[in-house]
N, C-alpha and C positions, 0 to 999 in steps of 0.2 A: 446194568452194572455188573452182573455176573459174567457177561461176555468180556468186559474190560478186565476184570480180575483174572479170568481164565487166560486172557492174552498176556497179561503181565506175568502170571505164573509161568507160562510157557517161555516167555522171553528170559526170565530169570533162570529157568532151567537150562536154556541154551547157553547163557553166560557161565553158569556153574559148570556145564559140560566142557566149555572151552578152557576155563581155568583149571579144571581137574585133569584134562587130558592133553592139553597143548602146552608144552614146556615154554615155548616162545611167548605165549600169552602172559604167563607168570613173569617171565623176564622183562617184557615190555612194561607190565604194570609196576613192578618193583623199581625199575629205572625211572618211570614216570613219577612215582611217589617220591623217590630220592630227589628228582629235579624240582618238584613242587616244594619240598621241604627246604631245599637249597635256595629257591627263589624267595621264600618267606624269610629265611635267615638273612639273606642279602637285601631284604626290604625293597624288592623291585616293585614297580608300579602295578596298579590293578590291571591296566591295559596289557602290560607285559605278561602278567599271570594268565590273562585270558588267552593270549597267543600261545603260551605254553600249554594250557589246558586243551586248546584246539588241536595242537600238534599231537599231544598225548592221546587224546580220544580218537583222532584220525588213525593213528597206528593201531590202537585196540580194535577199532571198527574194521580196518583192513584185515587184521588177523582173524576176526570172526568170519568175515566173508570168505577168506581163504579156507578156513576150516569147513565152512558150509559147502563150498565148491568141491573140496576134496572128498567130503562124505557123499555128495551127489554122484561124483564120478565113481567112487568105490561101489556105490549102490548099482550103478549102471554096468560096470565091468570089474571083475577081479583079475582079469587077464592083462598082461602087458599090452598096452595100446599106445602107439606113438602120439595120437591126437590127445588122449587122456593125459599123457605125460606132459605134453606141451601146455595144455590148459592148466595143469597144476603148477607148472613152472611160471606161467604168466601171472597166476594169482599170487605166487610167492614173490614175483617181481613187483607187484603192486604193494605188497607189504614192505619190501625193500625201499621202494620210492618214498613211501610215507615215513619210513624210519629215517631216511636221509633228510627229508624235510624237517622232521622233528629235531634231529641233531643240529641242523643249520639254525633253526629257530632258537634252540637252547644255547648254541655258541654266540649268536648275535645278542641274546638277552643277558645271559649269565657270564659271558666272556669278559666284558669290561669290568664288572664289579669284582669278579674273581681275580682278574689281572691286577687290580688295585690292591688286593689283599696280599699278593705276593710281590 
């Protein structure tokens, strides 16, 4: 049990690090919270909320992987390196892809009820 608690503590530390050092992590989380509050206010179905949660958490997970990769690359080299730069760009691209997915999910789910309001 001590190993499990130790692992959980380390995982929470990693998330705390991401939220305290990565501006985009906070931006994604705030937008995700706003989307969930909007979904509840618009009374979307439980299935739709699960899709929204999936999209939100995919973006947050991609951002944490991006941060981890950047730190590993920074550990390996502090010098400008073309391959390191490409790897960081690819990881950022993965975050962009998940963000686009999340926006599409949000538009598909929240678009119609929002359209009816206006």
